[in-house]
N, C-alpha and C positions, 0 to 999 in steps of 0.2 A: 361083662358086668363091671369091670374096672372102669371102662369108658363112661358108663352111666353114672358111676360114683364121682368121677372127675367132673362130668357135666353138672351134676347136682351141686358139687362143691363150688364150681365156678358161678353157678346161678346164685347160690347163697351169698357169695362174696359180692356179686353185683348188686344184690338187694340191699346190702349194707351201705353202699355208696350213696351219698347225697346227690341231689339233682345237680348241684354245682360241680361235684366231682365227675359225674357222668359227662357233663359238658366239657370239662377239662380233658377227659379221656378221649372224647369225640374229636376235639380239636387236635390233640396229639396224633391220633390215628389219621385224621385228615391231612395234617401237615406231612406225615410220612408219605401218604399217597401223592401229595402235591410234588414232593421232591422226586419220587420215582417217575411220575409222568413227565415232569420237567426234564429229567435226565434223558428219558426216552425221546422226547420231542426234539431236544436240542443237541443230541449226540450225532456224530457222523454216521453211526451204525444204522440210523433209521433209513438212510438212503439205500442201504443194502437189503432192508426188509421189504417184503412184498406188501407195502401199504400204499393205497391209492392217495392221491393228493386230497381228494374229498375226505377220506378217513382222517388224514392228518389235520385238516381244517376242523373237523368235528372234535378231534382230540384237543386241539388248541381251545376250542369253545368250551369243552369240558373243563380244561385247566382254569380258564377264566372264571367259570362258575364255581369251581372248587375254591379258588382264591377269594372270591366274593363271600362265599359261605364261611370261610375261615375268618374273614374280617367281621362278619356278623357275630360269630361265636366269641371272638375277642372283645367286641363291643359289649356283648351281654355280660361277659365275665368282668369287664371293667366297672360296670355299674351294678353288679349283682346284689350287693348288700346295701345299696343306697336307696333312700326313699325319694319320692317325687320332690319333696321339699329340699332334700340334700342336693339333688340335681339342679333344682331351680336356683338355689343359693350359689352353686358353683358357676352356673351360667351368668349370674349377675356379677360375680367377682371378675369375670373375664372382660366385662365392658366397663 
């Protein structure tokens, strides 16, 4: 019963978050996963693990995809509260 109450409380807290906050949280969680996978892939310990070369290649591909997704989330957050007009004016200032 306590576990159900905890889950309900967590859901209630998540519902209060704005979409932008959820994206920030997703980026933070993704960043942690990127760090963990990077550590695994580039540690000397991986050679001692029973992981095939093909699996390591797939893990590297996964890491690249996760990094690209993180860039997408960062880009979304960077322009979150800007209108199309704001972005257009910023682009014009650059040139």
